[in-house]
C-alpha positions as CSV (number, residue, x, y, z in Angstrom):
1,M,-115.0,118.8,-14.6
2,F,-114.9,119.4,-10.9
3,S,-116.8,122.1,-9.1
4,E,-115.3,124.8,-7.1
5,K,-116.6,123.2,-3.9
6,E,-115.1,119.8,-4.8
7,I,-111.7,121.5,-5.4
8,Q,-112.0,123.3,-2.1
9,D,-112.8,120.2,-0.2
10,Y,-109.9,118.3,-1.7
11,I,-107.4,121.1,-0.9
12,W,-108.7,121.1,2.7
13,L,-108.2,117.3,3.1
14,E,-104.6,117.4,1.9
15,D,-102.1,117.1,4.7
16,Q,-100.0,119.9,3.3
17,F,-101.0,122.7,1.0
18,S,-97.4,122.7,-0.3
19,K,-97.8,119.2,-1.8
20,L,-100.0,120.7,-4.5
21,I,-97.6,123.5,-5.5
22,I,-95.6,123.2,-8.7
23,G,-93.3,125.8,-10.4
24,D,-90.3,127.9,-9.3
25,I,-89.5,131.6,-9.0
26,P,-87.2,132.6,-11.9
27,K,-83.7,133.9,-11.0
28,V,-82.7,137.3,-12.4
29,D,-79.0,138.1,-12.4
30,V,-78.0,141.8,-12.3
31,E,-74.3,142.7,-12.3
32,S,-73.0,145.9,-10.8
33,G,-71.6,148.0,-13.6
34,E,-71.7,151.4,-15.2
35,K,-75.0,150.6,-16.8
36,I,-77.7,149.0,-14.8
37,E,-81.2,148.5,-16.2
38,P,-83.7,149.7,-13.6
39,D,-86.4,147.3,-14.9
40,K,-84.1,144.3,-14.4
41,I,-83.4,145.4,-10.8
42,F,-87.1,145.9,-10.1
43,L,-87.8,142.4,-11.7
44,R,-85.2,140.9,-9.4
45,M,-86.7,142.6,-6.3
46,V,-90.2,141.4,-7.2
47,F,-89.1,137.8,-7.7
48,E,-87.3,137.9,-4.4
49,G,-90.5,139.1,-2.7
50,L,-92.5,136.3,-4.3
51,K,-89.8,133.8,-3.3
52,E,-90.1,134.9,0.3
53,T,-93.9,134.5,0.2
54,L,-93.6,131.1,-1.4
55,N,-91.3,129.9,1.3
56,Y,-93.9,131.0,3.9
57,I,-96.6,129.1,2.1
58,K,-94.6,125.9,1.8
59,Y,-94.7,125.5,5.6
60,M,-98.2,126.9,6.2
61,D,-101.0,125.1,8.0
62,L,-104.5,125.5,6.8
63,I,-106.5,126.4,9.9
64,G,-110.0,126.8,8.5
65,T,-112.2,126.5,5.5
66,E,-115.4,128.5,4.7
67,V,-114.5,130.7,7.7
68,P,-117.3,133.1,8.4
69,L,-116.1,136.6,8.8
70,K,-119.0,138.4,10.4
71,R,-120.0,140.9,12.9
72,T,-123.3,141.3,14.8
73,N,-126.1,142.6,12.6
74,D,-123.8,142.5,9.6
75,S,-123.8,140.5,6.5
76,T,-121.5,137.4,6.5
77,I,-118.7,136.7,4.1
78,R,-116.6,133.6,4.1
79,A,-113.0,133.0,3.4
80,D,-112.3,129.9,1.4
81,F,-109.3,129.1,3.6
82,L,-107.2,130.7,6.3
83,G,-103.7,129.6,6.9
84,V,-100.8,130.3,9.4
85,N,-97.1,129.4,9.3
86,P,-96.3,128.9,13.0
87,E,-92.6,129.8,12.4
88,H,-93.3,133.2,10.7
89,V,-95.5,136.2,11.2
90,G,-98.7,136.5,9.2
91,I,-102.2,135.2,8.5
92,S,-102.9,133.9,5.0
93,I,-106.2,134.6,3.3
94,I,-106.8,132.1,0.5
95,E,-109.4,132.7,-2.2
96,L,-110.3,130.0,-4.7
97,K,-111.9,130.9,-8.0
98,K,-112.2,128.1,-10.6
99,S,-113.5,130.0,-13.6
100,R,-112.7,133.1,-15.5
101,Q,-116.2,134.4,-14.8
102,T,-115.9,134.2,-11.0
103,E,-112.3,135.3,-10.7
104,R,-113.3,139.0,-11.3
105,Q,-114.5,139.2,-7.7
106,A,-111.4,137.7,-6.2
107,F,-109.5,140.7,-5.1
108,T,-112.6,142.5,-3.9
109,E,-113.3,139.5,-1.6
110,L,-109.6,139.3,-0.5
111,L,-109.6,142.9,0.5
112,A,-112.9,142.5,2.4
113,Y,-111.4,139.6,4.3
114,S,-108.3,141.5,5.1
115,N,-110.3,144.5,6.4
116,H,-112.2,142.2,8.7
117,L,-108.9,140.7,10.1
118,I,-107.6,144.2,10.7
119,S,-110.8,145.0,12.7
120,L,-110.0,141.9,14.8
121,F,-106.3,142.7,15.1
122,P,-106.0,146.5,15.0
123,T,-102.7,148.0,13.6
124,M,-101.8,145.0,11.5
125,S,-99.0,145.8,9.1
126,K,-98.6,144.8,5.5
127,E,-96.4,142.0,6.7
128,D,-99.2,140.5,8.8
129,I,-101.5,139.5,5.9
130,I,-100.6,137.2,3.0
131,Y,-103.0,137.2,0.1
132,I,-103.2,133.9,-1.8
133,L,-105.3,133.7,-5.0
134,I,-106.0,130.4,-6.7
135,S,-107.5,131.3,-10.0
136,P,-107.1,130.9,-13.8
137,M,-105.5,134.4,-13.9
138,E,-107.1,134.9,-17.4
139,E,-108.9,138.2,-16.7
140,R,-106.8,141.3,-17.4
141,I,-108.4,143.1,-14.5
142,V,-107.4,140.4,-12.1
143,R,-103.8,140.4,-13.3
144,E,-103.6,144.2,-13.0
145,A,-105.1,144.1,-9.5
146,F,-102.5,141.4,-8.6
147,L,-99.6,143.5,-9.9
148,H,-100.9,146.7,-8.3
149,A,-101.1,144.9,-4.9
150,L,-97.6,143.5,-5.4
151,L,-95.7,146.4,-7.0
152,V,-97.5,149.6,-5.8
153,D,-99.1,148.6,-2.5
154,G,-96.2,146.3,-1.4
155,K,-98.6,143.6,-0.2
156,R,-97.5,140.0,0.3
157,V,-99.5,138.5,-2.5
158,I,-99.0,135.3,-4.6
159,A,-101.2,133.5,-7.2
160,F,-101.6,129.9,-8.4
161,T,-103.5,128.5,-11.3
162,P,-105.4,125.2,-10.7
163,T,-104.5,122.5,-13.2
164,F,-105.3,118.8,-13.6
165,E,-103.0,116.3,-15.0
166,D,-106.0,114.0,-15.5
167,Q,-109.3,115.9,-15.9
168,T,-111.2,112.8,-14.5
169,R,-109.1,112.5,-11.3
170,I,-109.3,115.2,-8.6
171,D,-106.2,113.8,-7.0
172,S,-104.2,115.0,-10.0
173,L,-104.9,118.6,-9.0
174,K,-101.8,120.9,-9.0
175,L,-101.5,124.5,-8.1
176,R,-99.1,126.0,-10.6
177,L,-97.3,129.1,-9.4
178,W,-98.3,132.1,-11.6
179,I,-95.4,134.3,-12.6
180,P,-96.2,137.7,-14.2
181,G,-94.5,138.4,-17.4
182,E,-91.4,140.6,-17.6
183,N,-93.3,143.3,-19.5
184,D,-95.9,143.3,-16.7
185,I,-93.3,143.9,-14.0
186,S,-91.2,146.4,-15.9
187,N,-92.3,149.4,-13.8
188,F,-89.1,151.4,-14.3
189,K,-87.2,152.0,-17.5
190,N,-84.3,154.3,-18.2
191,H,-86.5,157.2,-19.5
192,Y,-88.4,157.2,-16.1
193,F,-85.3,158.9,-14.7
194,S,-85.2,161.8,-17.2
195,K,-84.4,165.0,-15.3
196,N,-87.5,166.6,-16.7
197,N,-89.7,163.9,-15.0
198,F,-88.8,165.3,-11.6
199,E,-90.8,168.1,-10.1
200,V,-89.1,170.2,-7.4
201,F,-90.8,172.2,-4.7
202,K,-88.5,174.4,-2.7
203,L,-89.6,176.1,0.5
204,V,-87.3,178.6,2.3
205,W,-87.3,180.4,5.6
206,R,-85.1,182.7,7.7
207,D,-84.1,181.2,11.0
208,I,-83.5,177.9,12.7
209,P,-83.1,177.4,16.5
210,S,-79.3,177.4,16.4
211,D,-77.1,180.1,15.0
212,S,-77.5,179.9,11.2
213,N,-75.7,183.1,10.6
214,S,-72.3,181.8,11.6
215,K,-69.5,182.2,9.1
216,E,-68.4,178.7,9.9
217,D,-69.6,175.3,8.7
218,P,-73.0,174.2,10.1
219,S,-72.9,172.8,13.6
220,I,-74.0,169.3,14.6
221,E,-77.2,170.9,16.0
222,D,-77.9,172.5,12.6
223,K,-77.4,169.2,10.8
224,R,-79.6,167.3,13.2
225,F,-82.4,169.9,13.1
226,M,-82.4,170.1,9.3
227,N,-82.2,166.3,8.8
228,S,-85.1,165.8,11.2
229,I,-87.3,167.9,8.9
230,S,-86.3,165.8,5.8
231,S,-86.9,162.6,7.7
232,F,-90.5,163.7,8.6
233,V,-91.2,164.8,5.0
234,A,-89.8,161.5,3.6
235,Q,-92.2,159.5,5.9
236,T,-95.1,161.6,4.6
237,M,-94.1,161.0,1.0
238,E,-93.9,157.3,1.7
239,E,-97.5,157.4,3.1
240,K,-98.7,159.1,-0.1
241,N,-96.7,156.7,-2.3
242,I,-94.7,159.5,-4.0
243,H,-91.6,158.3,-5.7
244,G,-88.8,160.8,-5.2
245,F,-86.6,162.2,-2.6
246,C,-86.1,165.2,-0.3
247,F,-83.4,167.0,1.6
248,T,-82.7,170.3,3.4
249,S,-80.0,172.8,2.7
250,Q,-78.5,176.1,3.9
251,S,-76.9,178.6,1.6
252,W,-73.4,179.7,2.3
253,P,-73.3,182.4,5.0
254,E,-71.2,184.8,2.9
255,L,-74.1,185.0,0.3
256,N,-76.2,186.8,2.9
257,M,-79.4,185.2,1.6
258,C,-82.6,186.6,3.0
259,Y,-84.0,183.1,3.4
260,P,-80.9,180.8,3.8
261,N,-82.7,177.7,4.9
262,S,-84.4,175.4,2.4
263,L,-86.5,172.3,2.2
264,I,-86.4,170.6,-1.2
265,I,-89.0,168.0,-2.1
266,V,-88.6,166.1,-5.4
267,G,-91.2,163.8,-7.0
268,M,-91.6,161.9,-10.2
269,N,-94.5,163.3,-12.1
270,P,-96.6,160.3,-13.3
271,Y,-98.2,162.2,-16.1
272,E,-94.8,163.2,-17.6
273,I,-93.8,159.5,-17.5
274,S,-97.1,158.4,-19.0
275,F,-96.4,160.9,-21.9
276,K,-93.0,159.3,-22.5
277,N,-94.5,155.8,-22.3
278,L,-97.1,156.8,-25.0
279,Y,-94.3,157.8,-27.4
280,A,-92.3,154.7,-26.5
281,N,-95.2,152.4,-27.1
282,N,-95.9,154.1,-30.5
283,G,-92.3,153.3,-31.7
284,Y,-90.6,156.7,-31.0
285,E,-87.0,156.1,-31.9
286,E,-85.4,159.3,-30.7
287,D,-84.0,160.0,-27.2
288,L,-87.0,159.8,-24.8
289,N,-85.0,161.5,-22.0
290,S,-85.0,164.7,-24.0
291,L,-88.7,164.5,-24.8
292,R,-90.9,166.8,-22.8
293,Y,-94.7,167.1,-22.6
294,N,-96.5,170.0,-24.1
295,S,-100.2,170.5,-24.6
296,F,-99.9,170.0,-28.4
297,S,-98.2,166.5,-28.1
298,A,-100.9,164.4,-26.4
299,N,-104.2,164.5,-24.6
300,L,-106.0,162.3,-22.2
301,N,-107.7,160.4,-25.0
302,D,-104.3,159.2,-26.1
303,I,-103.5,157.8,-22.7
304,I,-106.9,156.4,-21.7
305,Q,-108.6,154.7,-24.6
306,G,-112.3,155.1,-25.1
307,L,-113.0,158.5,-23.5
308,R,-115.7,160.7,-24.9
309,L,-113.9,164.0,-25.2
310,E,-114.6,166.5,-27.9
311,A,-112.1,168.9,-29.3
312,D,-113.5,171.8,-27.3
313,H,-113.3,170.0,-23.9
314,I,-110.9,171.2,-21.2
315,D,-107.4,169.8,-21.7
316,Y,-107.6,167.5,-18.8
317,F,-104.2,165.9,-19.3
318,E,-102.5,169.3,-19.2
319,S,-104.4,170.0,-16.0
320,L,-103.3,166.7,-14.4
321,H,-99.7,167.2,-15.6
322,S,-99.4,170.8,-14.4
323,G,-101.3,170.3,-11.2
324,W,-99.5,167.3,-10.0
325,S,-96.9,169.4,-8.2
326,S,-99.6,170.5,-5.8
327,N,-99.0,167.2,-4.0
328,L,-95.5,168.3,-3.2
329,I,-96.6,171.8,-2.2
330,K,-99.2,170.4,0.2
331,I,-96.6,168.1,1.9
332,G,-94.1,170.9,2.3
333,L,-96.4,173.6,3.6
334,N,-98.3,171.2,6.0
335,T,-95.0,169.8,7.3
336,M,-93.5,173.2,8.1
337,K,-96.6,174.6,9.6
338,L,-96.8,171.6,11.9
339,L,-93.1,171.2,12.8
340,F,-92.6,175.0,13.4
341,K,-95.4,175.3,15.9
342,N,-94.1,176.8,19.1
343,V,-95.2,177.6,22.6
344,D,-95.3,181.3,21.9
345,G,-97.9,180.9,19.1
346,K,-95.7,182.8,16.6
347,K,-95.7,181.9,13.0
348,I,-92.7,181.4,10.8
349,S,-92.5,183.3,7.5
350,F,-91.9,181.0,4.4
351,D,-91.4,181.5,0.7
352,H,-91.5,178.9,-1.9
353,G,-91.2,178.1,-5.6
354,L,-91.4,175.3,-8.2
355,F,-88.7,174.1,-10.5
356,S,-87.9,171.1,-12.7
357,W,-85.0,169.1,-11.3
358,E,-83.0,169.9,-14.4
359,D,-83.4,173.7,-13.8
360,Y,-82.7,173.3,-10.1
361,I,-79.4,171.5,-10.4
362,S,-78.2,173.7,-13.2
363,S,-78.5,176.8,-10.9
364,S,-75.4,177.3,-8.8
365,I,-77.1,179.6,-6.4
366,E,-79.9,177.0,-5.8
367,H,-77.9,173.8,-5.6
368,N,-74.2,174.3,-5.5
369,Y,-73.5,177.3,-3.2
370,S,-75.1,175.7,-0.2
371,F,-74.7,173.0,2.5
372,N,-76.8,170.1,1.3
373,Y,-77.8,167.8,4.1
374,E,-78.8,164.1,4.0
375,V,-80.9,162.9,1.1
376,F,-84.0,160.7,1.8
377,P,-85.3,158.7,-1.2
378,T,-88.9,157.5,-1.1
379,G,-91.2,154.9,-2.8
380,S,-89.8,152.7,-5.5
381,L,-86.9,155.1,-5.9
382,K,-85.8,154.2,-2.4
383,R,-86.1,150.5,-3.2
384,L,-84.1,150.7,-6.4
385,Y,-81.4,152.9,-4.8
386,S,-81.0,150.5,-1.8
387,E,-80.7,147.6,-4.2
388,V,-78.1,149.3,-6.4
389,L,-76.0,150.2,-3.4
390,R,-76.3,146.6,-2.1
391,L,-75.0,145.3,-5.4
392,D,-72.1,147.8,-5.3
393,Y,-71.0,146.8,-1.9
394,E,-71.3,143.1,-2.7
395,F,-69.2,143.6,-5.8
396,I,-66.5,145.6,-3.9
397,A,-66.4,143.0,-1.2
398,K,-65.8,140.3,-3.7
399,N,-63.6,142.0,-6.3
400,G,-62.1,145.0,-4.6
401,L,-62.8,148.7,-4.9
402,E,-60.2,149.2,-7.7
403,K,-62.2,147.0,-10.0
404,H,-65.5,148.7,-9.6
405,P,-66.5,150.4,-12.9
406,I,-67.9,153.6,-11.3
407,H,-66.8,154.2,-7.7
408,G,-63.2,155.2,-7.1
409,D,-63.9,155.6,-3.4
410,I,-66.8,154.8,-1.2
411,F,-67.7,154.9,2.5
412,H,-66.9,151.8,4.6
413,L,-70.5,151.3,5.6
414,L,-73.4,151.4,3.2
415,V,-75.5,153.6,5.6
416,D,-73.0,156.5,5.1
417,S,-73.2,156.2,1.3
418,Y,-77.0,155.9,1.4
419,Y,-77.7,159.5,2.6
420,N,-74.8,161.0,0.6
421,H,-75.7,163.3,-2.3
422,H,-72.8,162.2,-4.5
423,F,-73.8,158.6,-4.5
424,F,-77.5,159.4,-5.0
425,D,-76.7,161.6,-7.9
426,V,-74.5,158.9,-9.5
427,F,-77.4,156.4,-9.0
428,L,-79.8,158.6,-10.9
429,D,-77.4,159.0,-13.7
430,R,-76.7,155.3,-13.9
431,M,-80.4,154.7,-14.2
432,L,-80.3,156.9,-17.2
433,G,-77.8,154.5,-18.8
434,L,-74.9,157.0,-19.0
435,N,-71.4,155.8,-19.7
436,T,-68.6,155.9,-17.1
437,E,-67.0,159.1,-18.5
438,D,-70.4,160.9,-18.1
439,L,-70.6,159.8,-14.4
440,M,-67.1,160.9,-13.3
């Protein structure tokens, strides 16, 4: 059997890296209908991302092997290969691991190389670095690291397994494209969109710069001011990888609310979702959407196997579950304290509260008797929502609006539908798998 060094030398001597690649990206068809499986959409999006990365690699030039990435008076690490596609942006870092034993360090080394590149080219974006792993992909920790980089971090990452058609001939080497299994990629299922998975932080205040006490509809200045707050919050949520959405609102003037202006931040509680996943994995056959965590139903031992927790230990899972909303509180308070700073040094008075999304939307005073401004989805929810709308518009362009199973009307441009509360609410309900009559 050939050594790692021999494989590395052979790859370097090949005229084109792409000559060694075998395997294709599977195609996932998703039709725009009343029921859309979120995991299928996510699977399609992942495969499209892998396809884009693969197309980059097929026309990539290897520009170095055993490249030392060092700084003065610092230890030296070496990249197995660096590559560049002259037609597209990005530098490829290629790490070769022949055996199961050595592949455990693969992602640690890839990240070390990428950090060095960022020190050479400050402000590099995620699009500027392509991570290529050549490895058996047998270790679970490696597969999980790959999926995390791909699905959560949004990195441009791809993996190949080295194979030999003839174990005695190095020129029979092929790099087989490694495709994660459907179960690995199924990040979002219907029960992830249960209304009790969404935590709501609402922050209210009295005045905005324009006249908010008018008995008329909000002015253009009102809308612009309120939407600018939501836009800032959404960017912060993206930075912190919170999957959810946010918007601002103003209560109807005739209600004479003490604090008529609101910022609403909504996030998917990962601990509530993990609780539902636990029941799903254990064969729970009832409706998962109506299932809700309580401290008697599960503990951290059930979620993370192998912990050493005794019965009298603190209920850590309950603490994690109930404390997760502090992420939303911190974003909301920090945002408003920053954005409402003024040249006079005066502070704005705020009030706030926590809800479940189910409780929030069932309250007419909270949700219905107000002007709700543009909605800004974040994280994977944003990616899914964008993809569903894209499918809707492609379906309508091909078949006509009258044949769409859900929408009786829609804006001419997708951008107008994207920020609209009605279409976003319908999207959330479709992810729950509701029938047409439930959506209308």
